[in-house]
N, C-alpha and C positions, 0 to 999 in steps of 0.2 A: 381896941379893935381898929383896923385900918379903915380908911374911907373907901367907899365903893370904887372910886376912880383909881386909888392906889392899889386896891386889890386886883382890879382888872389889868392894870398896867403890869403888875408883877406876874400875873397868871400868863399873859401872852407876850411878855417881854423877850426880846432877843438881844438885850444889852450885853456887851462883852463877847458876843459870839460872831462867827464869820460864816456867811452863807454864800455858796457858789451857785450861780444860775446859768446853766447852759441854755442857749436860745434867748439869752437876756437882751439881745439886740432887737428881738421881735416885739410885737404889740402886747401879747398876753404876758409873756415872761418878763418883758420890760416892766410892766405894771407890777408884777410880783417882786421884781428886784427893788423897785421903789418902795413897795409896801414893807419889805423886810428891813430896808434902811430906816424907814420911819419907826419901826418897832425896835430900833437900836442896834441892828446888826451892821457889821462891816460887810459890804457886798462886793463880790467879784462878778462883774457882768462878762460872761463868756460867750463868744460867738465868732462869726466869720467876717463881720463888717466892722472895721475899726472906726469908720465914720459914725455909724449908728451907735456903736458902743460908746464912743466918746460923748455923743449927745446925751445918752442915758446917764453916764457918769456925771456930766455937768448938771443934769436935772436933779440928781440925787444930792450932789454937793450944794446946789443952790438952796435946797430945802434943809440944809444943815446935816446931811448924812455923810457917810464915809464910803467911798467906792473906788474901784479901779477896773479898767477893761483889760481882759486877757484873751487873746485870740485862741480859738480851739477848733479842731476838726474832730467831732465826736466819734467818728468811725475809725480814728487812728489811735491805737493804744499809746504810741509814743507821744502824741499830742495831748491826750488826756492825762498821761503821767506828768507831762510838762505843766499842764494846768494846775495839778495838785502841788507840784514843786513851787511854782510861782505864787500860788495862794499862800503857802507857808512862808515864803520869803517876804511877801508883802505884809501879812497880818499875823504870822506866827502860829496860826491854828486854823482848823476847819471843823465846823460843828454841823453844818447843814449843806445839803446838795439838792438842788432842783434840777432833775433831768428833763429839761424842757425843749430841747431842740427837736424840731419836727418838720416834715414836709408832706405834701399831699399830691395826688395825681388822679384826675377823674376821667373815666371813659367807660364805654360798654365793655363787658367782660372779654369778649373775643377780640377787642381792640387793645387790650392791655399789652404794652411793650415790655420786653424782658428788662430793658435798662431802667424803665420807670418803676417796675416792680421791685427790682433790686435796690434802687436808690431809696425808695420809701422804707423798705424793710431794714436796710442798713442804718439809716439815720434814726428812724423811729424806734427800732428795737435793739439793734446792735449797739447803738449809741447809749441806750439806757443800761444795757449789760456792762459795757466798758466803764461807764461812770460809776455804777453801783459796785462793781468788782474792785476798781482801783481806789475810789474814795472810801468804800465800805471797809476795805482792808485796813486803810489808815485809821479810820474811826474806831474800828474794833481793837486796834493796838494802842489807842490813845484815850480811851475812856468813854467812847460812845458817840452818838450823834443821831441825826435824822436825815433820811433820804425821801424825797417826794418825787415820784415819777409821774409825768403827764400822760394820763390815759385820755379817754374820750367817751362820749355817749356810745360810740361805736365799739367800745370795749364790752358793752352789754347788749346792744342791738346793732347788727350789721346793717349798713346803709348801702343802697344801690350806687353804682358808678364810682365807688371809692374802695375797690376790693383790697388792694394792698394796704391801704390806710386802715381799714376795718380790721384786717387780719393782724396787722402790727400792733394796733391798740388793744385788741383782745389778748394778745400775747404779753403785752406790757403788764396787764393786771395779773396774769398767771405768774409772770416772773416776779412781780412785786410780792405776791403771796409766798412764793417759794423762797425768795431771798430773805423775807421777813422772818421766816422760821429759822433759816441758817444763821442770821446775824443777831437774833434776839439774845442769845447767851452772852454776847459781847456788849450789850447795851446800845445797839444800833437799831433804830426803828425804821421800817420801810413801808411807805404807804403810796397810794395812787390818788391823784387829783384828776377827776374826769369831767372836764368842762362840757357843757352843752354847746349851743350855737352862739359863738362870739365872732362876728365878722372880722377877719384878719387877712393878711396878705395871701396865706396859703389856701383859703377857701372861697374868697370872693368870686373867683372865676367859675366856680361850679354852682354858685347860688343864683340860678336863674329864677324868673318870676314863678314858675310852676313849683320849683323846689322850695322856694321860700313859703309859698302858700301851704304846701304839704307840711312843712316844719311847724308853721304857726298853728295849724289845725291840731297838731299833736303836742303842743306846748301850752299847758294850762296858763302860764304867765303871759302868753300871747305876745312875746317880744323876744328880741335877741338879748343876750347878756352884755354887760359892760365890763371891760377888763378889770376894773377895781372890785367888781363883785366876786372875784376869785381870791381876793387877799385874805378875807376872814378865815376861810377854810385852810388856806396855806399856812397862816400863822398858827392855827390850831394844831396842824400836823408837825410844824417845825418847833414850836415852843416846848422847852423841856418840862415845864410844869403843866400847861393845859393839855398837852398831848402825851403825857408820860406813859399812859397805858394803851395807847392806840398804835397798833402795828398790824400789817397785813390787810389793811382796810382799803376800800375803794370808795372815795367820796365823790358823789355826783352833784355837780353844781350846774343845773340844767333847766331851771324853771319848771320842773316836773315832767320833762320829756320822757325819761325812762320809766316813769310810773304809769304811763298811759297805754291803754289797749283799746282797739276799736273792734 
């Protein structure tokens, strides 16, 4: 019998696998990229900032991992196709994709600008669609894989003043379930990771004192999440052994927020 540590390592291991993380230059998906590397994966940090991407790659390499930065515009089919091609050139395979690029825009509903609405929908939803379609097709033709889409607590409960964001994240879960059904026969699993409130660049400007107080009152854990607290669920969804029968699911990592009603 294997030791407990060896058993757990094998269960959640990503050794020999390659994972692409869009939005990997940001706070949350950057932490996920580092977590995947620590689990043994070669990681492609994909995003729009070469400076931040390079910093994340250096952090991964300093910890003994293997990574590379590849620029991507997630709303451009040509750019996402180039991301896949470059990943295959760098590492020879792709086994996992985290569709993590996202933006937010907060305002009263009647003040929502057309350009802000379209930008949020494009990046948060169309970006997930393009990544899933392009990488999912490759995975379905090469033996399978796992796709993790970034949803949100707003996938379950709409929040005020973030109308496009809430709509886009609800649609991400719907798309996740739909594509999970389509890709399952090819050995490709598709799931959604739905974080609660993790202060990051895109939401700090809308977290005023009143909003923070309201969030804390509905969060049994009574605090914000830390980026590393998303890694466990991510490894479960990506790992070929631990997550082998999980597809079409939405995992909420939110300190209990979505379970509360007043």
